[in-house]
C-alpha positions as a Python dict, from the first residue, in 0.01 Angstrom:
ca = {
    (1, 'M'): (0, 0, 0),
    (2, 'G'): (263, 283, -113),
    (3, 'L'): (398, 379, -453),
    (4, 'D'): (357, -14, -588),
    (5, 'R'): (339, -215, -914),
    (6, 'Q'): (27, -333, -1001),
    (7, 'P'): (-75, -693, -961),
    (8, 'N'): (-219, -773, -1320),
    (9, 'N'): (-228, -594, -1693),
    (10, 'F'): (-549, -460, -1669),
    (11, 'T'): (-556, -187, -1360),
    (12, 'C'): (-280, 83, -1474),
    (13, 'G'): (-568, 331, -1448),
    (14, 'P'): (-656, 281, -1109),
    (15, 'Y'): (-301, 288, -1007),
    (16, 'A'): (-209, 595, -1174),
    (17, 'L'): (-461, 777, -1027),
    (18, 'K'): (-433, 621, -724),
    (19, 'H'): (-63, 750, -742),
    (20, 'A'): (-150, 1083, -844),
    (21, 'L'): (-363, 1174, -551),
    (22, 'T'): (-104, 1035, -331),
    (23, 'M'): (107, 1346, -451),
    (24, 'L'): (-196, 1534, -361),
    (25, 'G'): (-172, 1394, 7),
    (26, 'V'): (-512, 1186, -60),
    (27, 'L'): (-463, 846, 38),
    (28, 'A'): (-659, 595, -185),
    (29, 'E'): (-681, 234, -176),
    (30, 'P'): (-636, 139, -574),
    (31, 'Q'): (-892, -141, -540),
    (32, 'K'): (-1163, 125, -409),
    (33, 'V'): (-1051, 345, -733),
    (34, 'S'): (-1111, 2, -917),
    (35, 'R'): (-1438, -9, -803),
    (36, 'L'): (-1509, 339, -870),
    (37, 'A'): (-1410, 318, -1195),
    (38, 'K'): (-1568, -29, -1257),
    (39, 'T'): (-1247, -157, -1399),
    (40, 'H'): (-1270, -440, -1627),
    (41, 'W'): (-1078, -740, -1711),
    (42, 'W'): (-1077, -709, -2108),
    (43, 'S'): (-1096, -355, -2151),
    (44, 'G'): (-915, -164, -1829),
    (45, 'T'): (-1011, 164, -1757),
    (46, 'D'): (-1093, 450, -1997),
    (47, 'E'): (-1055, 838, -1896),
    (48, 'V'): (-1403, 861, -1833),
    (49, 'R'): (-1448, 620, -1605),
    (50, 'L'): (-1122, 763, -1406),
    (51, 'A'): (-1239, 1100, -1423),
    (52, 'R'): (-1567, 964, -1241),
    (53, 'A'): (-1333, 806, -980),
    (54, 'A'): (-1136, 1134, -926),
    (55, 'R'): (-1478, 1293, -859),
    (56, 'A'): (-1542, 1073, -551),
    (57, 'Y'): (-1209, 1228, -428),
    (58, 'H'): (-1318, 1580, -516),
    (59, 'C'): (-1071, 1607, -834),
    (60, 'D'): (-1165, 1700, -1120),
    (61, 'M'): (-972, 1517, -1446),
    (62, 'P'): (-1032, 1718, -1790),
    (63, 'L'): (-883, 1624, -2137),
    (64, 'L'): (-620, 1857, -2302),
    (65, 'R'): (-539, 1748, -2628),
    (66, 'K'): (-245, 1913, -2808),
    (67, 'L'): (-153, 1792, -3184),
    (68, 'N'): (190, 1907, -3155),
    (69, 'E'): (478, 1838, -2962),
    (70, 'R'): (569, 2134, -2868),
    (71, 'D'): (236, 2264, -2732),
    (72, 'A'): (205, 1931, -2532),
    (73, 'R'): (530, 1990, -2346),
    (74, 'K'): (424, 2349, -2253),
    (75, 'T'): (42, 2241, -2124),
    (76, 'M'): (209, 2000, -1943),
    (77, 'V'): (504, 2184, -1789),
    (78, 'R'): (243, 2457, -1704),
    (79, 'S'): (11, 2217, -1507),
    (80, 'L'): (303, 2017, -1318),
    (81, 'T'): (447, 2365, -1226),
    (82, 'R'): (76, 2405, -1077),
    (83, 'G'): (159, 2091, -878),
    (84, 'E'): (-105, 1871, -1049),
    (85, 'P'): (30, 1500, -1168),
    (86, 'V'): (-70, 1453, -1496),
    (87, 'L'): (-234, 1098, -1620),
    (88, 'T'): (-115, 1043, -1987),
    (89, 'C'): (-207, 704, -2175),
    (90, 'V'): (97, 573, -2338),
    (91, 'D'): (185, 308, -2551),
    (92, 'E'): (-21, 378, -2853),
    (93, 'W'): (-293, 420, -2595),
    (94, 'Q'): (-248, 73, -2405),
    (95, 'H'): (-83, 206, -2042),
    (96, 'W'): (-179, 467, -1824),
    (97, 'I'): (103, 634, -1615),
    (98, 'V'): (93, 981, -1451),
    (99, 'V'): (398, 1238, -1488),
    (100, 'V'): (440, 1390, -1148),
    (101, 'H'): (716, 1664, -1206),
    (102, 'H'): (993, 1858, -1443),
    (103, 'E'): (1281, 1959, -1387),
    (104, 'K'): (1574, 2065, -1610),
    (105, 'G'): (1404, 1902, -1920),
    (106, 'R'): (1369, 1599, -1685),
    (107, 'F'): (1018, 1425, -1656),
    (108, 'V'): (968, 1191, -1316),
    (109, 'A'): (728, 968, -1357),
    (110, 'I'): (552, 647, -1204),
    (111, 'D'): (481, 356, -1369),
    (112, 'S'): (319, 65, -1206),
    (113, 'R'): (430, -169, -1479),
    (114, 'E'): (794, -115, -1399),
    (115, 'M'): (1010, -174, -1084),
    (116, 'P'): (1092, 28, -957),
    (117, 'V'): (767, 217, -1059),
    (118, 'V'): (947, 551, -990),
    (119, 'V'): (1089, 647, -1331),
    (120, 'V'): (1295, 967, -1447),
    (121, 'M'): (1250, 1036, -1839),
    (122, 'T'): (1429, 1278, -2061),
    (123, 'W'): (1136, 1474, -2285),
    (124, 'R'): (1230, 1251, -2600),
    (125, 'E'): (1178, 913, -2378),
    (126, 'L'): (852, 1071, -2279),
    (127, 'A'): (711, 1173, -2611),
    (128, 'K'): (817, 904, -2796),
    (129, 'R'): (610, 685, -2551),
    (130, 'W'): (311, 935, -2561),
    (131, 'V'): (225, 1005, -2908),
    (132, 'Y'): (-66, 879, -3061),
    (133, 'V'): (-46, 854, -3467),
    (134, 'D'): (-424, 873, -3603),
    (135, 'T'): (-386, 633, -3856),
    (136, 'E'): (-809, 647, -3898),
    (137, 'G'): (-879, 981, -3914),
    (138, 'E'): (-1040, 1131, -4277),
    (139, 'D'): (-865, 1350, -4501),
    (140, 'E'): (-610, 1619, -4340),
    (141, 'A'): (-673, 1433, -3986),
    (142, 'A'): (-515, 1075, -4121),
    (143, 'G'): (-184, 1039, -3995),
    (144, 'S'): (-179, 1352, -3731),
    (145, 'E'): (-7, 1334, -3382),
    (146, 'I'): (-221, 1328, -3074),
    (147, 'Y'): (-106, 1433, -2722),
    (148, 'D'): (-362, 1358, -2455),
    (149, 'M'): (-290, 1460, -2126),
    (150, 'F'): (-569, 1458, -1768),
    (151, 'P'): (-387, 1707, -1464),
    (152, 'V'): (-559, 1618, -1161),
    (153, 'R'): (-682, 1917, -1019),
    (154, 'P'): (-855, 1935, -657),
    (155, 'R'): (-1140, 2114, -634),
    (156, 'A'): (-1070, 2301, -335),
    (157, 'R'): (-725, 2426, -237),
    (158, 'R'): (-479, 2215, -130),
    (159, 'K'): (-183, 2326, 100),
    (160, 'L'): (-21, 1948, 96),
    (161, 'R'): (159, 1854, -239),
    (162, 'A'): (429, 1645, -293),
    (163, 'R'): (746, 1816, -465),
    (164, 'F'): (924, 1489, -633),
    (165, 'S'): (1242, 1638, -771),
    (166, 'V'): (1469, 1430, -980),
    (167, 'A'): (1737, 1398, -703),
    (168, 'R'): (1450, 1231, -496),
    (169, 'A'): (1342, 984, -731),
    (170, 'R'): (1663, 842, -827),
    (171, 'M'): (1695, 782, -475),
    (172, 'L'): (1382, 598, -446),
    (173, 'R'): (1506, 405, -692),
    (174, 'R'): (1812, 223, -554),
    (175, 'P'): (1731, -123, -409),
    (176, 'E'): (1785, -56, -31),
    (177, 'N'): (1516, 233, -10),
    (178, 'R'): (1259, 11, -177),
    (179, 'D'): (1068, 9, 165),
    (180, 'V'): (1001, 378, 136),
    (181, 'S'): (872, 341, -126),
    (182, 'L'): (627, 20, -103),
    (183, 'C'): (525, 199, 259),
    (184, 'W'): (485, 525, 123),
    (185, 'D'): (90, 540, 188),
    (186, 'Q'): (199, 435, 567),
    (187, 'Y'): (450, 708, 645),
    (188, 'L'): (225, 959, 517),
    (189, 'G'): (-72, 832, 688),
    (190, 'D'): (117, 868, 1015),
    (191, 'L'): (295, 1217, 933),
    (192, 'L'): (-32, 1357, 862),
    (193, 'A'): (-119, 1310, 1212),
    (194, 'V'): (210, 1446, 1355),
    (195, 'C'): (277, 1703, 1102),
    (196, 'R'): (121, 1992, 936),
    (197, 'P'): (135, 2131, 590),
    (198, 'R'): (360, 2453, 596),
    (199, 'S'): (205, 2752, 616),
    (200, 'P'): (248, 3140, 675),
    (201, 'H'): (18, 3145, 957),
    (202, 'H'): (276, 2947, 1155),
    (203, 'V'): (551, 3107, 1397),
    (204, 'Q'): (892, 2940, 1362),
    (205, 'P'): (735, 2642, 1290),
    (206, 'L'): (1025, 2311, 1235),
    (207, 'T'): (1112, 2079, 949),
    (208, 'L'): (1128, 1758, 1051),
    (209, 'G'): (1460, 1682, 1003),
    (210, 'E'): (1542, 2020, 1235),
    (211, 'F'): (1322, 1838, 1462),
    (212, 'L'): (1528, 1540, 1473),
    (213, 'R'): (1843, 1717, 1517),
    (214, 'R'): (1741, 1806, 1799),
    (215, 'H'): (1565, 1509, 1967),
    (216, 'Q'): (1675, 1217, 1740),
    (217, 'K'): (1922, 1099, 2015),
    (218, 'L'): (1679, 1081, 2306),
    (219, 'V'): (1436, 909, 2068),
    (220, 'V'): (1640, 630, 1977),
    (221, 'E'): (1771, 584, 2311),
    (222, 'R'): (1458, 556, 2484),
    (223, 'V'): (1287, 333, 2243),
    (224, 'T'): (1615, 82, 2210),
    (225, 'Y'): (1638, 71, 2613),
    (226, 'W'): (1243, 43, 2678),
    (227, 'H'): (1264, -204, 2393),
    (228, 'G'): (1574, -361, 2425),
    (229, 'A'): (1551, -618, 2114),
    (230, 'V'): (1555, -314, 1870),
    (231, 'E'): (1876, -194, 1715),
    (232, 'R'): (1975, 164, 1700),
    (233, 'A'): (2033, 167, 1330),
    (234, 'E'): (1678, 2, 1300),
    (235, 'V'): (1516, 286, 1462),
    (236, 'N'): (1720, 552, 1276),
    (237, 'R'): (1642, 431, 914),
    (238, 'V'): (1254, 484, 1028),
    (239, 'L'): (1324, 844, 1123),
    (240, 'R'): (1483, 815, 815),
    (241, 'N'): (1219, 740, 624),
    (242, 'L'): (996, 963, 790),
    (243, 'R'): (1188, 1271, 699),
    (244, 'F'): (1240, 1184, 344),
    (245, 'V'): (872, 1182, 310),
    (246, 'A'): (780, 1502, 497),
    (247, 'D'): (1027, 1669, 322),
    (248, 'T'): (881, 1558, 17),
    (249, 'Y'): (534, 1722, 65),
    (250, 'G'): (711, 2035, 293),
    (251, 'M'): (545, 1933, 635),
    (252, 'V'): (651, 2109, 923),
    (253, 'I'): (584, 2070, 1286),
    (254, 'P'): (436, 2389, 1419),
    (255, 'A'): (619, 2581, 1752),
    (256, 'A'): (328, 2528, 1945),
    (257, 'G'): (323, 2131, 1893),
    (258, 'T'): (664, 1998, 1954),
    (259, 'R'): (598, 1855, 2256),
    (260, 'R'): (276, 1636, 2118),
    (261, 'A'): (485, 1587, 1827),
    (262, 'F'): (778, 1463, 2023),
    (263, 'T'): (525, 1214, 2239),
    (264, 'D'): (369, 1107, 1890),
    (265, 'I'): (693, 996, 1730),
    (266, 'I'): (763, 795, 2042),
    (267, 'A'): (400, 629, 2064),
    (268, 'L'): (467, 555, 1721),
    (269, 'L'): (839, 389, 1698),
    (270, 'T'): (714, 196, 2003),
    (271, 'L'): (449, 41, 1817),
    (272, 'W'): (653, -33, 1534),
    (273, 'A'): (924, -204, 1756),
    (274, 'A'): (670, -400, 1904),
    (275, 'G'): (542, -521, 1598),
    (276, 'R'): (912, -581, 1456),
    (277, 'R'): (1028, -764, 1733),
    (278, 'A'): (780, -926, 1994),
    (279, 'V'): (770, -820, 2324),
    (280, 'D'): (684, -1059, 2668),
    (281, 'P'): (330, -979, 2861),
    (282, 'M'): (400, -703, 3139),
    (283, 'Y'): (272, -640, 3466),
    (284, 'M'): (91, -977, 3433),
    (285, 'V'): (63, -1240, 3727),
    (286, 'A'): (95, -1556, 3552),
    (287, 'K'): (-155, -1804, 3639),
    (288, 'R'): (-129, -2112, 3819),
    (289, 'S'): (-213, -2437, 3676),
    (290, 'R'): (-466, -2670, 3890),
    (291, 'K'): (-363, -3019, 3937),
}
């Protein structure tokens, strides 16, 4: 799974929460989130059920309600600045999306109903979809504007958070980059075993980009030499995707772990190459047929 579309019209809530957890470096399957939230084909998923599912991943999802556009924007930007993805129910409370970044008046959101799912919106576009006009309220409440938001807050401090800039969002929207979007969880899961979240305790850590600048040529040569049928451009593309995801989360390789990282990446690419282009059996004696 990755940053993917919902398969039907009633699982937008679990997919929005799943994408929010991904931004926090937590790998979650939307099917499991749906089971935890008890999503129903008729009624979908409300905020209470989504909050219950979030607690299963050690996160809280409080309701923040604002009654005017200015306060709503200020509160959302504050949550995004803290690194908290924000779930919002849009389109007259009929659809869930998650807003993950704010930058110079533009908001990056993940909308599992769209293709591609990563979208960039102005505040006016977001507010138009977000606002709910209460027509059923009594007296003074009638006709009031409601902006509900649900920041996803980890209970424990997390060092790993995605920084989804507008530039990165636009790159993912390109058709040629659809593979990294759809395989996002796979890349992230593998990088969690190779890299570490940036920490002030690391001595001279290397970004994956710097690591590949030093070793990419050798890595590509070894993988293509031993496999024989994989093109260099294909290997370079996988490494580029790994670097894109690692840079999004600010992941680094500690100086003391460069040898292990080199071995891990070689092993990872070898498995990928064998899966992409089948290999013949090795070191096996052919059995003679009995006559």
